[in-house]
Backbone as CSV, one residue per row, in Angstrom:
resi,resn,N_x,N_y,N_z,CA_x,CA_y,CA_z,C_x,C_y,C_z
1,MET,0.824,-1.205,0.000,0.000,0.000,0.000,0.863,1.263,0.000
2,ASP,1.999,1.204,0.690,2.841,2.394,0.797,3.381,2.852,-0.552
3,ARG,3.626,1.900,-1.445,4.249,2.278,-2.715,3.285,3.014,-3.639
4,ILE,1.975,2.797,-3.453,1.001,3.444,-4.334,1.048,4.960,-4.191
5,PRO,0.958,5.520,-2.965,1.065,6.978,-2.845,2.418,7.510,-3.314
6,ARG,3.494,6.741,-3.064,4.820,7.201,-3.493,4.895,7.296,-5.013
7,HIS,4.367,6.294,-5.692,4.407,6.286,-7.154,3.442,7.307,-7.753
8,SER,2.404,7.657,-7.014,1.397,8.573,-7.565,1.676,10.026,-7.213
9,GLN,2.738,10.288,-6.443,3.031,11.656,-6.038,3.514,12.484,-7.221
10,GLY,2.960,13.680,-7.341,3.409,14.635,-8.340,3.819,15.916,-7.637
11,LEU,3.399,17.041,-8.166,3.712,18.333,-7.552,2.631,18.773,-6.586
12,GLU,1.553,17.968,-6.475,0.462,18.350,-5.602,0.901,18.251,-4.143
13,GLY,0.074,18.765,-3.286,0.365,18.716,-1.858,0.164,20.084,-1.239
14,VAL,0.346,20.135,0.053,0.215,21.381,0.804,1.512,21.598,1.560
15,ARG,2.023,22.824,1.518,3.288,23.116,2.184,3.063,23.470,3.646
16,PHE,3.786,22.789,4.515,3.802,23.082,5.943,5.246,23.409,6.318
17,GLY,5.551,24.693,6.447,6.926,25.090,6.718,7.814,24.715,5.550
18,ASP,8.837,23.920,5.807,9.764,23.497,4.757,9.356,22.170,4.121
19,HIS,8.207,21.650,4.503,7.786,20.337,4.012,6.539,20.462,3.138
20,ARG,6.496,19.641,2.112,5.301,19.538,1.278,4.686,18.165,1.516
21,ILE,3.443,18.148,1.978,2.766,16.893,2.299,1.636,16.680,1.301
22,SER,1.675,15.559,0.619,0.658,15.280,-0.399,-0.324,14.202,0.031
23,SER,0.034,13.413,1.061,-0.884,12.357,1.494,-0.616,11.965,2.934
24,LEU,-1.662,11.475,3.593,-1.581,10.909,4.934,-2.077,9.476,4.832
25,ILE,-1.329,8.532,5.392,-1.661,7.121,5.227,-1.684,6.430,6.573
26,PHE,-2.763,5.703,6.837,-2.850,4.850,8.017,-3.576,3.580,7.598
27,ALA,-2.850,2.458,7.582,-3.409,1.194,7.087,-3.908,1.415,5.661
28,ASP,-5.194,1.150,5.387,-5.707,1.353,4.035,-6.503,2.643,3.913
29,ASP,-6.410,3.526,4.917,-7.049,4.840,4.849,-6.050,5.855,4.315
30,VAL,-6.436,6.581,3.277,-5.538,7.552,2.653,-6.238,8.897,2.548
31,VAL,-5.534,9.956,2.917,-6.015,11.323,2.740,-5.088,12.005,1.748
32,LEU,-5.638,12.514,0.656,-4.859,13.254,-0.329,-5.036,14.744,-0.077
33,LEU,-3.951,15.484,-0.136,-3.967,16.919,0.141,-3.502,17.692,-1.082
34,ALA,-4.133,18.832,-1.337,-3.724,19.705,-2.433,-4.189,21.123,-2.125
35,SER,-3.530,22.087,-2.732,-3.850,23.489,-2.458,-4.921,24.047,-3.379
36,SER,-5.364,23.263,-4.350,-6.432,23.711,-5.248,-7.241,22.513,-5.712
37,GLY,-8.457,22.792,-6.189,-9.312,21.729,-6.683,-8.702,21.021,-7.884
38,LEU,-8.049,21.789,-8.758,-7.427,21.208,-9.949,-6.295,20.259,-9.562
39,ASP,-5.465,20.685,-8.605,-4.364,19.828,-8.158,-4.882,18.559,-7.481
40,LEU,-5.958,18.704,-6.710,-6.500,17.536,-6.024,-7.098,16.548,-7.018
41,GLN,-7.785,17.062,-8.045,-8.324,16.169,-9.075,-7.189,15.436,-9.792
42,HIS,-6.104,16.153,-10.025,-4.932,15.547,-10.661,-4.360,14.451,-9.775
43,ALA,-4.274,14.717,-8.471,-3.752,13.730,-7.519,-4.664,12.513,-7.438
44,LEU,-5.972,12.754,-7.465,-6.930,11.651,-7.434,-6.767,10.749,-8.653
45,GLY,-6.573,11.371,-9.810,-6.397,10.596,-11.032,-5.161,9.720,-10.973
46,HIS,-4.046,10.290,-10.518,-2.803,9.520,-10.391,-2.968,8.387,-9.383
47,PHE,-3.577,8.706,-8.249,-3.728,7.709,-7.191,-4.626,6.568,-7.650
48,SER,-5.733,6.902,-8.308,-6.655,5.883,-8.801,-5.974,4.978,-9.826
49,ALA,-5.156,5.572,-10.705,-4.457,4.786,-11.726,-3.452,3.830,-11.088
50,GLU,-2.740,4.292,-10.060,-1.770,3.433,-9.376,-2.475,2.295,-8.637
51,CYS,-3.640,2.584,-8.077,-4.414,1.533,-7.407,-4.825,0.447,-8.394
52,GLU,-5.313,0.867,-9.557,-5.737,-0.096,-10.570,-4.558,-0.924,-11.066
53,ALA,-3.391,-0.299,-11.183,-2.198,-1.026,-11.633,-1.780,-2.086,-10.622
54,ALA,-2.137,-1.863,-9.361,-1.798,-2.818,-8.300,-2.938,-3.787,-8.021
55,GLY,-3.970,-3.763,-8.870,-5.100,-4.665,-8.686,-6.072,-4.212,-7.620
56,MET,-6.077,-2.927,-7.306,-6.975,-2.371,-6.295,-7.795,-1.263,-6.930
57,ARG,-8.766,-0.772,-6.193,-9.540,0.357,-6.696,-9.979,1.246,-5.541
58,VAL,-10.218,2.490,-5.854,-10.686,3.446,-4.854,-12.171,3.206,-4.606
59,SER,-12.549,3.046,-3.347,-13.958,2.850,-3.000,-14.635,4.215,-2.924
60,THR,-15.374,4.560,-3.969,-16.026,5.870,-3.999,-17.147,5.977,-2.966
61,SER,-17.709,4.837,-2.562,-18.781,4.874,-1.557,-18.233,5.213,-0.174
62,LYS,-16.919,5.053,0.000,-16.295,5.353,1.287,-15.365,6.563,1.207
63,SER,-15.427,7.286,0.087,-14.545,8.440,-0.124,-15.351,9.729,-0.103
64,GLU,-14.751,10.770,0.451,-15.403,12.077,0.550,-14.384,13.171,0.274
65,ALA,-14.897,14.335,-0.091,-14.040,15.490,-0.348,-14.410,16.612,0.615
66,MET,-13.409,17.366,1.039,-13.675,18.504,1.912,-12.754,19.656,1.527
67,VAL,-13.316,20.858,1.460,-12.550,22.062,1.154,-12.357,22.844,2.441
68,LEU,-11.110,23.115,2.778,-10.821,23.908,3.971,-10.824,25.380,3.595
69,ASP,-11.856,26.079,4.038,-11.999,27.502,3.739,-12.984,28.102,4.721
70,ARG,-12.796,29.374,5.062,-13.720,30.026,5.993,-15.092,30.232,5.366
71,LYS,-15.130,30.278,4.035,-16.400,30.380,3.326,-16.704,29.040,2.662
72,LYS,-17.986,28.801,2.398,-18.369,27.564,1.724,-17.960,27.643,0.260
73,VAL,-17.175,26.677,-0.171,-16.698,26.624,-1.550,-17.045,25.256,-2.129
74,ALA,-17.746,25.249,-3.255,-18.140,23.987,-3.890,-17.058,23.534,-4.867
75,ARG,-16.690,22.267,-4.791,-15.716,21.678,-5.703,-16.245,20.324,-6.169
76,THR,-16.159,20.077,-7.463,-16.582,18.795,-8.015,-15.346,17.948,-8.291
77,LEU,-15.238,16.842,-7.573,-14.109,15.930,-7.736,-14.631,14.555,-8.128
78,GLN,-13.953,13.918,-9.072,-14.426,12.638,-9.588,-13.337,11.572,-9.517
79,VAL,-13.792,10.336,-9.343,-12.912,9.169,-9.425,-13.615,8.143,-10.305
80,GLY,-13.017,7.816,-11.424,-13.627,6.848,-12.337,-14.984,7.288,-12.842
81,GLY,-15.154,8.588,-13.030,-16.424,9.112,-13.524,-17.480,9.314,-12.459
82,GLU,-17.199,8.920,-11.229,-18.150,9.101,-10.130,-17.772,10.329,-9.305
83,VAL,-18.764,11.163,-9.022,-18.533,12.389,-8.255,-18.476,12.059,-6.768
84,LEU,-17.453,12.545,-6.101,-17.321,12.324,-4.660,-18.175,13.332,-3.898
85,PRO,-18.900,12.889,-2.884,-19.694,13.823,-2.083,-18.782,14.788,-1.326
86,GLN,-19.173,16.059,-1.294,-18.412,17.061,-0.544,-19.049,17.237,0.826
87,VAL,-18.248,17.157,1.866,-18.761,17.219,3.234,-18.161,18.416,3.964
88,GLU,-18.822,18.820,5.043,-18.331,19.925,5.863,-17.646,19.424,7.123
89,GLU,-17.821,18.125,7.419,-17.144,17.510,8.558,-16.557,16.177,8.118
90,PHE,-15.392,15.864,8.681,-14.727,14.619,8.305,-13.943,14.111,9.511
91,LYS,-14.162,12.849,9.862,-13.466,12.269,11.007,-12.304,11.416,10.508
92,TYR,-11.115,11.711,11.030,-9.923,10.964,10.642,-9.146,10.572,11.888
93,LEU,-8.924,9.267,12.056,-8.226,8.723,13.222,-8.848,9.211,14.525
94,GLY,-10.180,9.295,14.524,-10.887,9.651,15.743,-10.987,11.131,16.015
95,VAL,-10.481,11.974,15.112,-10.531,13.429,15.296,-11.458,14.025,14.248
96,LEU,-12.355,14.918,14.679,-13.320,15.540,13.772,-12.748,16.836,13.200
97,PHE,-12.640,16.894,11.879,-12.183,18.099,11.186,-13.382,18.753,10.499
98,THR,-13.393,20.078,10.438,-14.474,20.796,9.769,-13.907,21.627,8.628
99,SER,-14.770,21.954,7.668,-14.328,22.708,6.497,-13.861,24.113,6.860
100,GLU,-14.338,24.653,7.976,-13.918,25.991,8.405,-12.582,25.967,9.131
101,GLY,-12.095,24.767,9.439,-10.823,24.660,10.130,-10.907,24.876,11.624
102,ARG,-12.112,24.988,12.157,-12.281,25.199,13.592,-12.347,23.853,14.314
103,MET,-11.929,23.856,15.581,-11.913,22.619,16.359,-12.952,22.629,17.478
104,ASP,-13.876,23.591,17.459,-14.872,23.698,18.525,-15.675,22.412,18.693
105,HIS,-16.145,21.857,17.565,-16.959,20.644,17.642,-16.153,19.471,18.192
106,GLU,-14.885,19.397,17.799,-14.037,18.310,18.286,-13.800,18.443,19.787
107,ILE,-13.572,19.674,20.264,-13.376,19.885,21.702,-14.645,19.509,22.462
108,ASP,-15.815,19.872,21.908,-17.084,19.488,22.539,-17.215,17.966,22.604
109,ARG,-16.802,17.280,21.537,-16.858,15.814,21.524,-15.944,15.227,22.592
110,ARG,-14.771,15.791,22.734,-13.832,15.308,23.758,-14.413,15.491,25.154
111,ILE,-15.029,16.659,25.391,-15.618,16.932,26.704,-16.755,15.956,26.987
112,ASP,-17.605,15.696,25.977,-18.716,14.754,26.161,-18.192,13.344,26.435
113,ALA,-17.151,12.939,25.691,-16.579,11.607,25.904,-15.970,11.496,27.292
114,ALA,-15.295,12.560,27.723,-14.685,12.556,29.051,-15.745,12.544,30.142
115,ALA,-16.871,13.227,29.895,-17.956,13.242,30.877,-18.525,11.836,31.070
116,ALA,-18.648,11.092,29.967,-19.139,9.717,30.066,-18.155,8.848,30.845
117,VAL,-16.862,9.073,30.611,-15.841,8.334,31.353,-15.909,8.685,32.829
118,MET,-16.117,9.976,33.120,-16.183,10.422,34.515,-17.345,9.757,35.245
119,GLN,-18.498,9.657,34.587,-19.654,9.007,35.212,-19.329,7.567,35.574
120,SER,-18.693,6.863,34.635,-18.333,5.471,34.883,-17.287,5.358,35.985
121,MET,-16.301,6.254,35.963,-15.229,6.207,36.952,-15.720,6.595,38.340
122,TYR,-16.705,7.480,38.404,-17.205,7.894,39.713,-17.800,6.700,40.453
123,ARG,-18.555,5.883,39.710,-19.192,4.723,40.336,-18.192,3.616,40.650
124,SER,-17.202,3.455,39.752,-16.302,2.311,39.893,-14.964,2.633,40.547
125,VAL,-14.643,3.935,40.672,-13.331,4.303,41.200,-13.416,5.292,42.351
126,VAL,-14.022,6.453,42.102,-13.961,7.561,43.061,-14.536,7.188,44.414
127,VAL,-15.700,6.530,44.427,-16.369,6.245,45.702,-15.875,4.958,46.358
128,LYS,-14.947,4.269,45.719,-14.437,3.018,46.275,-13.405,3.310,47.368
129,LYS,-13.786,3.063,48.610,-12.890,3.348,49.726,-11.708,2.390,49.776
130,GLU,-11.865,1.219,49.159,-10.769,0.250,49.195,-9.625,0.620,48.257
131,LEU,-9.856,1.597,47.352,-8.797,2.053,46.458,-8.015,3.178,47.119
132,SER,-6.710,3.117,47.030,-5.874,4.168,47.613,-5.947,5.429,46.760
133,GLN,-5.562,6.562,47.350,-5.546,7.814,46.605,-4.561,7.733,45.442
134,LYS,-3.455,7.044,45.645,-2.469,6.889,44.582,-3.058,6.109,43.412
135,ALA,-3.829,5.079,43.699,-4.456,4.281,42.644,-5.488,5.105,41.880
136,LYS,-6.265,5.911,42.611,-7.269,6.758,41.962,-6.609,7.767,41.032
137,LEU,-5.519,8.376,41.485,-4.806,9.344,40.660,-4.236,8.678,39.416
138,SER,-3.711,7.474,39.574,-3.147,6.746,38.440,-4.219,6.436,37.400
139,ILE,-5.405,6.034,37.859,-6.510,5.736,36.943,-6.962,6.999,36.223
140,TYR,-7.043,8.111,36.950,-7.423,9.398,36.358,-6.441,9.784,35.252
141,GLN,-5.158,9.651,35.538,-4.125,10.046,34.585,-4.091,9.145,33.358
142,SER,-4.387,7.873,33.525,-4.248,6.926,32.423,-5.510,6.750,31.589
143,ILE,-6.669,7.157,32.124,-7.927,6.953,31.398,-8.640,8.265,31.093
144,TYR,-8.902,9.058,32.133,-9.745,10.238,31.943,-9.041,11.337,31.147
145,VAL,-7.839,11.727,31.579,-7.145,12.830,30.913,-6.843,12.523,29.445
146,PRO,-6.356,11.315,29.081,-6.149,11.026,27.660,-7.440,11.094,26.839
147,THR,-8.561,10.692,27.436,-9.843,10.792,26.732,-10.183,12.243,26.447
148,LEU,-9.948,13.114,27.426,-10.275,14.535,27.280,-9.342,15.235,26.306
149,THR,-8.064,14.880,26.302,-7.072,15.646,25.546,-6.611,14.961,24.260
150,TYR,-7.269,13.877,23.843,-6.869,13.191,22.612,-6.905,14.161,21.430
151,GLY,-5.805,14.243,20.689,-5.735,15.138,19.538,-5.522,16.589,19.897
152,HIS,-5.115,16.871,21.149,-5.009,18.263,21.597,-3.951,19.052,20.840
153,GLU,-3.009,18.362,20.173,-1.974,19.072,19.427,-2.565,19.947,18.323
154,LEU,-3.787,19.626,17.899,-4.430,20.366,16.810,-5.325,21.488,17.306
155,TRP,-5.533,21.576,18.603,-6.486,22.550,19.125,-5.916,23.961,19.091
156,VAL,-6.767,24.902,18.683,-6.499,26.328,18.862,-7.515,26.799,19.884
157,MET,-7.046,27.067,21.095,-7.949,27.297,22.209,-8.388,28.751,22.321
158,THR,-9.691,28.948,22.478,-10.210,30.247,22.877,-10.306,30.257,24.399
159,GLU,-10.510,31.439,24.974,-10.633,31.506,26.431,-11.829,30.681,26.902
160,ARG,-12.936,30.747,26.148,-14.128,29.978,26.513,-13.834,28.484,26.455
161,GLY,-13.142,28.060,25.391,-12.824,26.648,25.265,-11.917,26.159,26.369
162,ALA,-10.960,27.007,26.762,-10.042,26.625,27.834,-10.778,26.444,29.144
163,VAL,-11.729,27.335,29.415,-12.511,27.228,30.648,-13.333,25.947,30.635
164,GLU,-13.946,25.623,29.483,-14.766,24.418,29.393,-13.924,23.165,29.609
165,VAL,-12.745,23.124,29.008,-11.877,21.962,29.174,-11.405,21.849,30.609
166,THR,-11.068,22.987,31.219,-10.623,22.970,32.614,-11.730,22.466,33.524
167,TRP,-12.932,22.992,33.355,-14.044,22.559,34.203,-14.334,21.084,33.989
168,ALA,-14.205,20.630,32.731,-14.431,19.205,32.466,-13.394,18.356,33.188
169,SER,-12.208,18.902,33.392,-11.142,18.119,34.017,-11.280,18.038,35.520
170,VAL,-12.002,18.990,36.121,-12.024,19.020,37.582,-13.398,18.791,38.185
171,SER,-14.461,18.823,37.382,-15.803,18.800,37.944,-16.639,17.662,37.397
172,ASP,-17.595,17.232,38.206,-18.582,16.293,37.700,-19.816,17.084,37.285
173,ALA,-20.897,16.403,36.960,-22.090,17.077,36.453,-22.671,18.072,37.450
174,SER,-22.417,17.891,38.735,-22.972,18.798,39.739,-22.142,20.052,39.901
175,GLY,-20.983,20.118,39.207,-20.139,21.288,39.304,-19.137,21.222,40.430
176,THR,-19.049,20.086,41.109,-18.061,19.924,42.169,-17.033,18.888,41.747
177,SER,-15.894,18.895,42.399,-14.829,17.976,42.025,-14.938,16.673,42.794
178,PRO,-15.178,15.549,42.107,-15.222,14.257,42.789,-13.837,13.816,43.242
179,TRP,-12.797,14.530,42.778,-11.424,14.164,43.103,-10.872,14.993,44.256
180,ARG,-11.696,15.847,44.841,-11.209,16.695,45.923,-10.627,15.832,47.042
181,GLY,-9.479,16.212,47.515,-8.825,15.471,48.584,-7.798,14.479,48.093
182,VAL,-7.772,14.233,46.765,-6.768,13.332,46.206,-5.541,14.158,45.836
183,PRO,-4.389,13.935,46.461,-3.192,14.731,46.184,-2.820,14.703,44.708
184,GLY,-2.468,15.870,44.165,-2.043,15.963,42.774,-3.169,16.235,41.807
185,MET,-4.419,16.243,42.300,-5.551,16.469,41.419,-5.881,17.950,41.348
186,PRO,-6.308,18.459,40.149,-6.664,19.857,40.013,-8.039,20.129,40.595
187,HIS,-8.296,21.380,40.970,-9.609,21.811,41.427,-9.988,23.081,40.680
188,ARG,-11.280,23.386,40.631,-11.757,24.486,39.807,-11.103,25.814,40.177
189,GLU,-10.920,26.078,41.475,-10.366,27.364,41.860,-8.914,27.520,41.449
190,GLU,-8.289,26.398,41.036,-6.908,26.465,40.610,-6.785,26.692,39.109
191,ALA,-7.941,26.809,38.405,-7.904,26.936,36.952,-7.107,28.163,36.554
192,PRO,-6.111,28.023,35.644,-5.281,29.150,35.259,-6.022,30.099,34.352
193,GLY,-5.529,31.325,34.240,-6.175,32.316,33.404,-5.739,32.236,31.961
194,LYS,-4.578,31.643,31.697,-4.069,31.592,30.335,-4.534,30.312,29.648
195,THR,-5.031,30.465,28.434,-5.607,29.322,27.732,-4.583,28.225,27.487
196,GLN,-3.370,28.583,27.088,-2.372,27.558,26.805,-1.986,26.809,28.072
197,ASP,-1.894,27.527,29.187,-1.531,26.882,30.449,-2.566,25.847,30.857
198,THR,-3.832,26.123,30.545,-4.902,25.185,30.875,-4.639,23.826,30.243
199,LEU,-4.386,23.837,28.945,-4.174,22.592,28.217,-2.875,21.925,28.640
200,GLU,-1.825,22.711,28.825,-0.535,22.127,29.183,-0.588,21.481,30.561
201,ARG,-1.326,22.083,31.481,-1.398,21.512,32.822,-2.072,20.144,32.775
202,LEU,-3.122,20.015,31.964,-3.811,18.734,31.839,-2.911,17.682,31.208
203,CYS,-2.189,18.065,30.153,-1.349,17.101,29.454,-0.163,16.677,30.305
204,LEU,0.434,17.609,31.018,1.557,17.265,31.882,1.102,16.393,33.036
205,LEU,-0.144,16.592,33.487,-0.690,15.766,34.556,-0.747,14.308,34.125
206,ALA,-1.005,14.107,32.829,-1.083,12.742,32.298,0.264,12.238,31.809
207,GLY,1.314,13.057,31.978,2.635,12.641,31.530,2.808,12.753,30.037
208,GLN,1.965,13.566,29.371,2.047,13.731,27.933,2.846,14.978,27.604
209,GLY,3.279,15.079,26.327,3.872,16.310,25.849,2.774,17.325,25.609
210,THR,3.137,18.546,25.276,2.163,19.599,25.035,2.488,20.290,23.725
211,PRO,1.560,21.137,23.218,1.847,21.853,21.978,3.134,22.661,22.033
212,ARG,3.547,23.117,23.233,4.795,23.854,23.353,5.916,22.956,23.845
213,GLY,5.582,21.683,24.131,6.575,20.774,24.682,6.571,20.858,26.189
214,PRO,7.138,19.883,26.893,7.081,19.829,28.346,7.798,20.965,29.037
215,SER,8.668,21.688,28.319,9.376,22.793,28.952,9.087,24.108,28.257
216,GLY,7.924,24.177,27.588,7.550,25.400,26.902,8.152,25.525,25.515
217,ARG,8.793,24.463,25.012,9.381,24.505,23.685,8.330,24.106,22.657
218,ALA,8.612,24.465,21.403,7.684,24.084,20.345,7.732,22.588,20.154
219,GLY,6.580,22.016,19.880,6.543,20.577,19.605,5.418,19.905,20.318
220,GLY,5.088,18.690,19.887,3.997,17.932,20.487,4.543,16.821,21.341
221,SER,3.696,15.814,21.571,4.111,14.708,22.422,5.179,13.884,21.741
222,GLY,6.009,13.223,22.565,7.059,12.372,22.023,8.319,13.159,21.771
């Protein structure tokens, strides 16, 4: 599978700093990137031809097109004479992308997923007196925080979003912290005023890297 995108690469792609990226590949899922509709159609044609040469074909029923722009822009893209549906939202590797480039919906999804985890953990972990505080903190760090911050490297945080993520990290549905009294756990009154600090504190709590890196440097996890 890896050789197909390599053989089909042309001048298409999107420049990120000093790098030009034309495709993203995970198993048999492929995302083609281009800076214009014409370039993307050209890339689709090359990719489809390479697939056919390898005895494979592009599944148009499972393929979609999305234009990243602040305004709605219609583009007609075809594979084998079939028009690909254009969508305004697209989920890739568990992260929701929108045509406007905003991450608000994805952050809301993370908060909702974390809230469901919190409900389950409250019944099975928080109220269990036989579990030590150290065990509770370990479970919080390994399950809840990763659920809340998955894909955080892509987030552009507004002040409102930072507050929502912070409250999701420290409060249950009643607005109080079920983790109060557990050493090392955050509480609402400790929520920082800076949006970036909010996210970094959560990620460092889970032992993850941050958008600025663990020491404020540029970079993500790892």
